[in-house]
Structure formats: structure tokens, C-alpha cells
LUMLOTI-221356 format. One record per residue: residue number from 1; residue in three letters; chain; x, y, z of N, C-alpha, C, CB in turn. Coordinates in steps of 0.1 Angstrom, whole numbers, plus 5000, padded with zeros to 4 digits. Glycine has a CB too. Layout:
<filos>
NUM,ALA,A,X,Y,Z,X,Y,Z,X,Y,Z,X,Y,Z
...
</filos>
This chain:
<filos>
1,MET,A,2519,5304,1808,2529,5311,1801,2525,5325,1797,2533,5303,1788
2,ARG,A,2512,5327,1794,2506,5340,1791,2506,5349,1803,2492,5338,1785
3,ILE,A,2504,5343,1814,2504,5351,1827,2518,5356,1830,2498,5343,1838
4,LEU,A,2527,5348,1827,2541,5351,1830,2545,5363,1820,2550,5339,1828
5,ALA,A,2541,5362,1808,2544,5373,1798,2538,5386,1803,2540,5369,1784
6,LEU,A,2525,5386,1807,2518,5398,1812,2525,5403,1824,2504,5395,1815
7,LEU,A,2529,5395,1833,2536,5399,1845,2550,5406,1841,2539,5387,1854
8,ALA,A,2557,5400,1832,2570,5406,1828,2567,5419,1821,2577,5396,1818
9,ALA,A,2557,5421,1813,2554,5434,1807,2550,5444,1817,2542,5432,1797
10,ALA,A,2543,5440,1828,2539,5449,1838,2551,5454,1846,2529,5443,1848
11,VAL,A,2561,5445,1848,2573,5448,1855,2581,5458,1847,2581,5436,1859
12,LEU,A,2582,5456,1834,2590,5465,1825,2583,5478,1825,2591,5459,1811
13,LEU,A,2570,5479,1824,2563,5492,1824,2565,5499,1837,2548,5489,1822
14,ALA,A,2565,5492,1848,2567,5499,1861,2581,5504,1862,2564,5489,1873
15,ALA,A,2591,5497,1857,2605,5501,1857,2607,5513,1848,2614,5490,1853
16,ALA,A,2599,5514,1838,2600,5526,1828,2594,5538,1834,2595,5522,1815
17,SER,A,2584,5537,1843,2577,5548,1848,2584,5554,1860,2562,5544,1852
18,ALA,A,2583,5567,1861,2589,5574,1873,2581,5571,1886,2589,5590,1871
19,PRO,A,2588,5568,1896,2581,5565,1909,2575,5578,1914,2591,5560,1920
20,VAL,A,2564,5577,1922,2557,5589,1926,2565,5597,1936,2544,5584,1933
21,ASP,A,2575,5591,1942,2584,5598,1952,2597,5602,1946,2586,5589,1964
22,GLN,A,2598,5603,1933,2610,5608,1926,2607,5622,1922,2613,5599,1913
23,TYR,A,2617,5631,1924,2615,5645,1922,2625,5650,1912,2617,5653,1935
24,PHE,A,2621,5660,1904,2628,5664,1892,2630,5679,1891,2622,5659,1879
25,GLY,A,2641,5683,1885,2644,5697,1882,2648,5705,1894,2632,5703,1876
26,LYS,A,2649,5718,1892,2654,5728,1902,2643,5728,1913,2656,5741,1896
27,LEU,A,2631,5727,1910,2620,5728,1920,2616,5715,1926,2608,5734,1914
28,LYS,A,2623,5704,1922,2621,5691,1928,2606,5687,1928,2626,5691,1943
29,MET,A,2601,5686,1916,2587,5683,1913,2585,5668,1910,2581,5692,1903
30,SER,A,2575,5662,1915,2572,5648,1911,2565,5649,1897,2562,5641,1921
31,ALA,A,2564,5637,1891,2557,5637,1878,2542,5641,1879,2557,5622,1872
32,LEU,A,2536,5638,1890,2522,5642,1892,2522,5657,1894,2516,5636,1904
33,ARG,A,2531,5663,1901,2531,5677,1903,2534,5685,1890,2542,5681,1913
34,ILE,A,2542,5679,1881,2545,5686,1868,2532,5686,1860,2556,5678,1861
35,ARG,A,2525,5675,1860,2512,5675,1852,2502,5685,1858,2506,5660,1852
36,TYR,A,2502,5685,1871,2492,5694,1878,2496,5709,1875,2493,5692,1893
37,GLU,A,2509,5712,1875,2513,5726,1872,2510,5730,1858,2528,5727,1875
38,VAL,A,2512,5721,1849,2509,5725,1835,2494,5729,1833,2512,5713,1825
39,VAL,A,2485,5721,1839,2471,5724,1839,2467,5736,1847,2463,5711,1844
40,SER,A,2474,5738,1858,2471,5749,1867,2475,5762,1861,2478,5747,1880
41,ILE,A,2487,5762,1855,2492,5775,1848,2483,5779,1837,2507,5773,1843
42,ARG,A,2479,5769,1829,2470,5772,1818,2456,5777,1823,2467,5759,1809
43,ASP,A,2451,5771,1833,2438,5776,1839,2440,5790,1844,2434,5766,1850
44,ARG,A,2450,5793,1852,2452,5806,1858,2454,5817,1847,2464,5806,1868
45,TYR,A,2461,5813,1836,2463,5822,1825,2450,5825,1818,2474,5817,1815
46,GLU,A,2443,5815,1815,2430,5816,1807,2420,5824,1815,2425,5803,1804
47,THR,A,2420,5824,1828,2411,5831,1837,2417,5845,1841,2407,5823,1849
48,HIS,A,2428,5849,1835,2434,5862,1837,2439,5864,1852,2425,5873,1834
49,LYS,A,2442,5853,1859,2447,5854,1872,2462,5857,1873,2444,5841,1880
50,ILE,A,2469,5853,1862,2483,5856,1861,2486,5862,1847,2492,5843,1863
51,LEU,A,2495,5871,1846,2499,5877,1834,2507,5868,1825,2508,5890,1836
52,PRO,A,2508,5870,1812,2515,5861,1803,2530,5859,1807,2515,5867,1789
53,GLU,A,2537,5870,1812,2551,5868,1816,2552,5859,1828,2557,5881,1818
54,GLU,A,2542,5860,1837,2542,5851,1849,2539,5837,1845,2531,5856,1859
55,ALA,A,2530,5835,1836,2527,5821,1831,2539,5815,1824,2515,5821,1821
56,GLU,A,2546,5823,1816,2558,5818,1809,2569,5815,1819,2563,5828,1799
57,HIS,A,2571,5823,1829,2581,5820,1839,2578,5807,1846,2582,5832,1849
58,LEU,A,2566,5805,1850,2562,5793,1857,2563,5781,1848,2548,5794,1863
59,ALA,A,2560,5783,1835,2561,5772,1826,2576,5768,1824,2555,5776,1812
60,LEU,A,2584,5778,1823,2599,5774,1821,2604,5767,1833,2606,5787,1819
61,LEU,A,2600,5771,1845,2605,5763,1857,2599,5749,1857,2601,5771,1870
62,THR,A,2587,5748,1853,2581,5734,1853,2587,5726,1841,2566,5735,1851
63,GLU,A,2590,5732,1830,2597,5725,1819,2610,5720,1823,2598,5734,1807
64,ASN,A,2617,5727,1832,2630,5722,1837,2628,5708,1844,2636,5732,1847
65,ALA,A,2618,5707,1851,2615,5695,1858,2610,5684,1848,2604,5697,1869
66,PHE,A,2602,5688,1838,2598,5679,1828,2610,5673,1820,2588,5686,1818
67,ASP,A,2619,5682,1817,2631,5677,1809,2639,5667,1818,2640,5689,1806
68,ASP,A,2641,5670,1830,2648,5661,1839,2641,5647,1840,2649,5667,1854
69,TRP,A,2627,5648,1841,2619,5636,1841,2621,5628,1828,2604,5639,1843
70,SER,A,2620,5635,1817,2621,5628,1804,2635,5622,1802,2618,5637,1793
71,HIS,A,2646,5628,1808,2659,5622,1806,2661,5610,1815,2670,5633,1809
72,LYS,A,2655,5610,1827,2657,5599,1836,2648,5587,1834,2655,5604,1850
73,TYR,A,2636,5590,1828,2626,5580,1825,2621,5581,1811,2615,5580,1836
74,PRO,A,2629,5580,1801,2625,5583,1787,2613,5574,1782,2637,5581,1778
75,LYS,A,2610,5563,1789,2600,5554,1784,2587,5556,1792,2604,5540,1784
76,ASP,A,2586,5565,1801,2575,5568,1809,2563,5572,1800,2577,5578,1820
77,THR,A,2552,5564,1800,2541,5567,1791,2534,5580,1793,2531,5555,1791
78,TRP,A,2536,5586,1805,2529,5598,1808,2536,5610,1801,2529,5601,1823
79,LEU,A,2548,5608,1796,2555,5619,1790,2548,5624,1777,2569,5615,1786
80,ALA,A,2542,5615,1770,2535,5619,1758,2524,5629,1761,2530,5607,1750
81,SER,A,2515,5625,1770,2503,5634,1773,2508,5647,1780,2493,5627,1781
82,THR,A,2518,5646,1788,2523,5658,1795,2530,5667,1785,2532,5654,1806
83,GLY,A,2538,5662,1777,2544,5670,1766,2534,5677,1757,2554,5662,1758
84,TYR,A,2524,5670,1754,2514,5676,1745,2506,5687,1752,2504,5665,1741
85,LEU,A,2502,5685,1765,2496,5695,1773,2505,5707,1774,2492,5690,1787
86,PHE,A,2518,5705,1776,2527,5715,1778,2528,5724,1765,2541,5710,1781
87,ALA,A,2529,5717,1754,2529,5724,1741,2517,5733,1739,2531,5714,1729
88,LYS,A,2505,5727,1742,2493,5735,1741,2493,5748,1750,2481,5727,1744
89,LEU,A,2499,5747,1762,2500,5758,1771,2509,5769,1764,2506,5754,1784
90,TYR,A,2521,5765,1760,2530,5774,1753,2524,5780,1741,2543,5767,1750
91,ALA,A,2516,5773,1733,2510,5778,1721,2500,5789,1724,2503,5766,1713
92,GLU,A,2495,5789,1736,2485,5800,1740,2492,5813,1744,2476,5795,1750
93,LEU,A,2504,5811,1749,2512,5823,1754,2517,5832,1743,2523,5818,1764
94,PRO,A,2518,5845,1746,2524,5854,1735,2539,5853,1735,2519,5868,1738
95,GLY,A,2544,5857,1723,2559,5858,1721,2565,5847,1715,2565,5860,1735
96,THR,A,2578,5849,1710,2585,5839,1703,2591,5828,1712,2596,5846,1695
97,THR,A,2594,5832,1724,2599,5822,1733,2589,5811,1735,2603,5828,1747
98,ALA,A,2576,5815,1738,2566,5805,1740,2563,5797,1728,2553,5812,1745
99,ARG,A,2563,5804,1716,2561,5797,1703,2572,5786,1701,2560,5807,1692
100,ASN,A,2584,5790,1703,2595,5781,1701,2595,5769,1710,2609,5788,1703
101,HIS,A,2591,5771,1723,2589,5760,1732,2577,5751,1728,2587,5765,1746
102,ALA,A,2567,5757,1723,2555,5749,1718,2559,5740,1706,2544,5758,1714
103,VAL,A,2567,5745,1697,2571,5738,1685,2581,5726,1690,2579,5747,1675
104,ALA,A,2590,5729,1699,2599,5719,1704,2592,5708,1711,2609,5726,1714
105,LEU,A,2582,5711,1719,2574,5701,1726,2565,5693,1716,2566,5707,1737
106,TYR,A,2559,5699,1707,2551,5692,1697,2560,5682,1689,2544,5701,1687
107,THR,A,2572,5687,1686,2582,5679,1678,2587,5667,1687,2594,5687,1674
108,TYR,A,2589,5670,1700,2593,5659,1709,2582,5648,1710,2595,5665,1723
109,VAL,A,2570,5652,1711,2559,5642,1712,2558,5634,1699,2546,5649,1715
110,THR,A,2559,5641,1688,2557,5633,1675,2569,5624,1672,2556,5643,1663
111,SER,A,2581,5628,1676,2593,5619,1673,2594,5608,1684,2605,5628,1673
112,ARG,A,2591,5611,1696,2594,5601,1707,2582,5592,1709,2596,5609,1720
113,TRP,A,2570,5596,1706,2558,5588,1708,2549,5588,1695,2549,5594,1720
114,PRO,A,2555,5584,1684,2548,5585,1671,2535,5578,1669,2557,5581,1660
115,ASN,A,2532,5568,1677,2520,5560,1675,2509,5564,1685,2523,5545,1676
116,THR,A,2510,5575,1692,2500,5579,1701,2490,5589,1695,2506,5584,1714
117,ARG,A,2479,5591,1701,2470,5602,1696,2476,5616,1699,2456,5601,1703
118,TYR,A,2484,5617,1709,2491,5629,1712,2501,5633,1701,2499,5629,1726
119,ALA,A,2507,5623,1695,2516,5626,1684,2508,5630,1672,2524,5613,1681
120,SER,A,2497,5624,1670,2488,5627,1658,2483,5642,1660,2476,5618,1658
121,GLU,A,2479,5646,1672,2474,5659,1674,2486,5669,1673,2467,5660,1688
122,SER,A,2498,5665,1678,2509,5674,1677,2513,5676,1662,2521,5667,1684
123,ARG,A,2513,5665,1654,2516,5667,1640,2506,5676,1633,2515,5653,1633
124,ASP,A,2493,5675,1637,2483,5684,1631,2486,5699,1635,2469,5680,1636
125,ALA,A,2490,5701,1648,2493,5714,1652,2505,5720,1645,2496,5714,1667
126,LEU,A,2515,5711,1643,2527,5716,1635,2524,5718,1621,2538,5705,1636
127,HIS,A,2515,5710,1615,2511,5712,1601,2503,5725,1599,2502,5700,1596
128,ARG,A,2495,5728,1609,2487,5741,1608,2497,5753,1610,2476,5741,1619
129,GLY,A,2507,5751,1618,2517,5761,1621,2513,5767,1635,2516,5772,1611
130,VAL,A,2524,5769,1642,2522,5775,1656,2526,5790,1654,2531,5768,1666
131,ALA,A,2516,5799,1656,2518,5813,1654,2524,5819,1666,2505,5820,1650
132,VAL,A,2531,5830,1664,2536,5839,1675,2524,5847,1679,2548,5847,1672
133,ARG,A,2519,5845,1691,2507,5852,1696,2511,5866,1701,2499,5845,1707
134,PRO,A,2502,5876,1698,2505,5889,1704,2501,5890,1719,2497,5900,1696
135,ASP,A,2506,5900,1725,2502,5902,1739,2487,5905,1740,2511,5914,1746
136,PRO,A,2480,5898,1749,2465,5900,1749,2462,5914,1755,2459,5889,1758
137,ALA,A,2451,5919,1750,2446,5933,1754,2444,5933,1769,2434,5937,1747
138,TRP,A,2438,5922,1775,2435,5922,1789,2448,5924,1798,2428,5909,1793
139,ALA,A,2459,5918,1793,2471,5919,1800,2477,5933,1800,2482,5909,1795
140,ALA,A,2476,5940,1789,2481,5953,1788,2472,5962,1797,2480,5958,1773
141,GLN,A,2459,5960,1797,2451,5968,1806,2454,5966,1821,2436,5965,1803
142,ARG,A,2456,5953,1824,2459,5950,1838,2472,5956,1842,2459,5935,1840
143,ARG,A,2482,5956,1833,2495,5962,1837,2494,5977,1839,2506,5959,1826
144,ALA,A,2485,5983,1831,2483,5998,1832,2476,6002,1845,2476,6003,1820
145,GLN,A,2468,5993,1851,2461,5997,1863,2471,5998,1875,2450,5986,1866
146,PRO,A,2469,6008,1883,2477,6009,1895,2474,5998,1904,2475,6023,1902
147,ALA,A,2484,5995,1912,2483,5984,1921,2472,5988,1932,2496,5980,1929
148,SER,A,2463,5979,1935,2452,5982,1944,2458,5982,1958,2441,5972,1943
149,PRO,A,2455,5992,1966,2460,5993,1980,2454,5982,1988,2457,6006,1986
150,THR,A,2462,5977,1997,2457,5966,2006,2448,5973,2016,2468,5959,2013
151,PRO,A,2437,5966,2020,2428,5972,2030,2435,5973,2043,2415,5963,2031
152,SER,A,2432,5985,2049,2439,5987,2062,2430,5982,2073,2442,6002,2064
153,ALA,A,2436,5980,2084,2429,5975,2096,2426,5987,2106,2436,5964,2103
154,SER,A,2426,5999,2100,2424,6010,2109,2409,6011,2113,2428,6024,2102
155,PRO,A,2406,6016,2125,2393,6017,2130,2385,6027,2122,2392,6020,2145
156,SER,A,2372,6025,2121,2363,6034,2114,2361,6047,2122,2349,6027,2111
157,PRO,A,2357,6057,2115,2356,6070,2122,2344,6071,2131,2356,6081,2112
158,GLN,A,2337,6061,2133,2325,6061,2142,2330,6063,2157,2317,6048,2141
159,THR,A,2321,6069,2165,2325,6070,2179,2322,6057,2186,2316,6082,2185
160,SER,A,2330,6056,2196,2329,6043,2204,2315,6042,2210,2339,6043,2215
161,GLY,A,2309,6030,2209,2296,6027,2215,2285,6030,2206,2295,6034,2228
162,SER,A,2287,6037,2195,2275,6039,2186,2273,6028,2177,2277,6052,2178
163,VAL,A,2261,6025,2173,2258,6014,2164,2252,6021,2152,2249,6004,2171
164,SER,A,2257,6017,2141,2251,6023,2129,2242,6012,2123,2262,6027,2118
165,PRO,A,2231,6016,2117,2223,6006,2111,2229,6000,2099,2209,6012,2107
166,SER,A,2227,5987,2097,2233,5981,2085,2223,5983,2074,2236,5966,2087
167,PRO,A,2228,5985,2062,2218,5987,2051,2211,5974,2048,2226,5992,2038
168,SER,A,2198,5976,2044,2190,5964,2040,2194,5959,2027,2175,5968,2041
169,PRO,A,2195,5946,2025,2199,5941,2012,2188,5944,2002,2202,5926,2013
170,PRO,A,2192,5945,1989,2183,5948,1979,2173,5936,1978,2189,5951,1966
171,ALA,A,2161,5939,1975,2151,5928,1973,2155,5920,1960,2137,5933,1972
172,SER,A,2154,5907,1961,2157,5899,1949,2146,5900,1939,2159,5884,1953
173,PRO,A,2149,5900,1926,2139,5902,1916,2129,5891,1916,2146,5902,1902
174,SER,A,2132,5879,1922,2122,5868,1922,2113,5869,1934,2129,5855,1922
175,ALA,A,2116,5878,1944,2107,5879,1955,2094,5886,1952,2115,5886,1967
176,SER,A,2083,5881,1957,2070,5887,1954,2069,5899,1963,2059,5877,1957
177,PRO,A,2061,5909,1958,2059,5922,1965,2053,5919,1979,2051,5931,1958
178,SER,A,2044,5910,1980,2038,5908,1993,2048,5902,2003,2026,5898,1992
179,ALA,A,2057,5894,1998,2067,5887,2007,2076,5898,2013,2075,5876,2000
180,SER,A,2081,5907,2005,2090,5918,2009,2083,5928,2018,2097,5925,1998
181,ALA,A,2070,5930,2016,2063,5940,2024,2060,5934,2038,2050,5944,2017
182,SER,A,2058,5921,2039,2055,5916,2052,2067,5911,2060,2046,5904,2050
183,ALA,A,2079,5913,2055,2091,5909,2062,2093,5918,2074,2103,5909,2053
184,SER,A,2097,5913,2085,2100,5921,2097,2113,5929,2095,2100,5912,2110
185,PRO,A,2114,5940,2102,2126,5948,2100,2139,5941,2104,2126,5961,2109
186,GLU,A,2138,5932,2114,2150,5924,2117,2155,5915,2106,2147,5915,2130
187,ARG,A,2146,5910,2098,2150,5901,2087,2156,5908,2076,2137,5893,2082
188,ARG,A,2153,5921,2074,2159,5929,2063,2171,5936,2068,2149,5940,2059
189,GLY,A,2175,5934,2081,2187,5940,2086,2186,5954,2090,2198,5939,2075
190,ALA,A,2174,5959,2092,2172,5973,2096,2175,5974,2111,2157,5978,2093
191,TYR,A,2180,5986,2115,2183,5988,2129,2170,5991,2137,2193,6000,2130
192,THR,A,2168,5984,2148,2156,5987,2156,2160,5990,2170,2147,5974,2156
193,GLY,A,2170,5999,2171,2176,6003,2184,2166,6009,2194,2187,6012,2182
194,PRO,A,2171,6012,2206,2162,6017,2217,2155,6030,2214,2170,6018,2229
</filos>
């Protein structure tokens, strides 16, 4: 009888979870992809690979898929952790739009999944208050920089058939003086032409 109850619980849980081949939102993202995107956007933003407005745009597109997922599979247990991660991402982004989305997602997690640790952490975040963050200084500096030109594939001004010596690499600080003095020119990259 106990095995039958466990089996029935497993079937109900499987029915409540989104299938891995189910796609949501405008971008047709799976639940796994949504979770991956939230973590990826946060990582790229924190390492200054994308600007705040780019991170917010990607987050809004991913949130569209998250909302579709949460409407179609409201009992999927991954929604609590994903919603919490999403709220943390928005809380790091500058501006009122990001702050409002963070508050909405923290509220969603606390109301929909009240007995989880994600709800507890969301309640703590709401209790502390979610501030409107200013635009980070690094982003303003990056926007002010001119776009770097793409390297061209034009040939170098050297004449055909000439070989220029390649510069020797700097000696590493850990290399002993005797080791660098005894190295052959070929090993240091010096030109030993005819």
C-alpha cells in the first residue's frame, strides 16, 4: 500500500512538472533553458560583458517564457528556485523597471511557494527593501568609449619574401639568470636567418 502511495505521488509530481521538450514564451524556451538564461545573464552582467540595458532586455524576454511556464505548469517545483534567481538578477540591475520586476518575483515566490527556503529568502529581501540601483560607473564608461574597430585582414606593409624577426618573449620572473643566458636563440624566438 505504501509503495502504491509513493508511486501515485511520483505520477502527480511528474504531471505537475513541465516536460523537457515543452517550450514557452516568444522565444520558445524550455524550463531548463529559462533557468540557464537567468544564471547566464547574471554572470555576463556581473563580469561586465553586457550593459545593464542589454541584461534587462534579455531578462524581460526570458521572463516572458517564465510567465508562460508558470501559467501552464503552476505546480512545477522548479518555479520557486527559478523565480527567486530571477528576482535576484533584477535586484542587481539599475532602474525602476528592474526593481519592480524584482519585487513582483519575490512576492510571487513568497505567495506561491510559502514553505520553501526560497520564500523565506524572498521575504527577507522584501523586508530589507529592494532599492532602485543607480547606473553603474563601469557601464557609463563603457558607453562613452568609441566602438573598437574590427581588425582588418589587409596585408602588412612588409615586402614580399622578407622575414622579420619575431620579438623574443620577456623572461619570466621565476626563470633563473643562468637558464635564460644558456637558452639557444631558436628557443627565444630570435631570427637566425642566412
